[in-house]
N, C-alpha and C positions, 0 to 999 in steps of 0.2 A: 563567367559567363564568356559562352564562344560566341564572337562576332564574325559574321561573314558579310564581306563588303564587296559587293558586284558593281563594276562599271562596265556598261556596255553600249555599243550602238551597232550599225549594221555591219562594220568591218572590224571591230575591236572588242575584246572581251578579257577584263581583269576580274579574278577572284581572289581575295585576300583573305585568310582564315586566321583567327588570333584567338588567345584566352584559353580559359579551362573551365568546363561546364559546372564544376563544384557540385555534382550529383552525388559523388562518393569520393571516398578518398585517392588520393593521386595513386595510380596504377591500378585500381578497381573501379573506375569511372567509366560504366558502361556507355554513356553519352559520347564522352570523349573518344572511346574506343570505335564507336558506330561512325563518328565524323573522321576519323583517322582512316577507317576502312574505305569509305567513299571517296576520300580524297586520293590516296594512294592507288585505288583501282581506278579511278579516273585518271590520274596520271600515267598510269600503265596503258590504259586505252588510248589516251592522246598520243603516247609515244610511238603508236603505229602510223600515225598520220603527219607527224611533226619531226622535222630533223633537228638533231642535237639536243642538248637540255638547257639550253640559256632561257627558255619560256617558262621554267618553273625555279623557285628558289624555295629549299627548305631550311629554317634554321630554329633555334632553339625556341623561339616566340612565336613563330608564324609559319604558314606556307602561302605564297603568293603564285599564282598562274597569270600569266601575261600573253595573250595570243593578238596578234598584230593584223593577220590574214586569216579570216576565217572562211572555212569551206563547209559546205554541207555536214559530213561527218564529224568536224570538229566541234560544229555548232550543236549538233545533236547530243555529244557527249557532255558539253558544257551545261546543257539544258538539263540532261539528266542528271549530273550532279548537283544541280540547283534543285530539281524536284526532289531528290533523295534527302538533301538537307533541310527542304521546306517540311517534308515528312516528320522529320524529327523536331523542328521547331514548332510545328503543330501540338505535337503531343507534350513538349517540354519547354514552352515559351519562358519560363524563368532561367533556362540553362542555356539556349542559344537563340541568338537574334540575327536575322538575315535583313541587311540593308541594301535596296537596289537603287542606283542612278543609272538613268539613260545619259550618257555624256557624249559630246562632240570632242574628237580629240584633235589636237591642234596640229 
């Protein structure tokens, strides 16, 4: 299962995506492909508004986006990523789960 963990408040947003949808065999899983396209498209869009590349990490096991200072454009992009992932979750709840926490950052 793909697990999307979102931690956010008024000025902080973190999204961590990990796991495998197990909808089809590795390399032919259309749910994983859709999630990857949404995330990398979102990262490309965020790159127009954020400096450097320290705000995201891509590893073999997960993708993590962490934004400490939200502005309107960045918030809209993050919410768009969430809505697109939610659309997949609504259709394939056995393959993707989104967990949202409203947190206060220390």
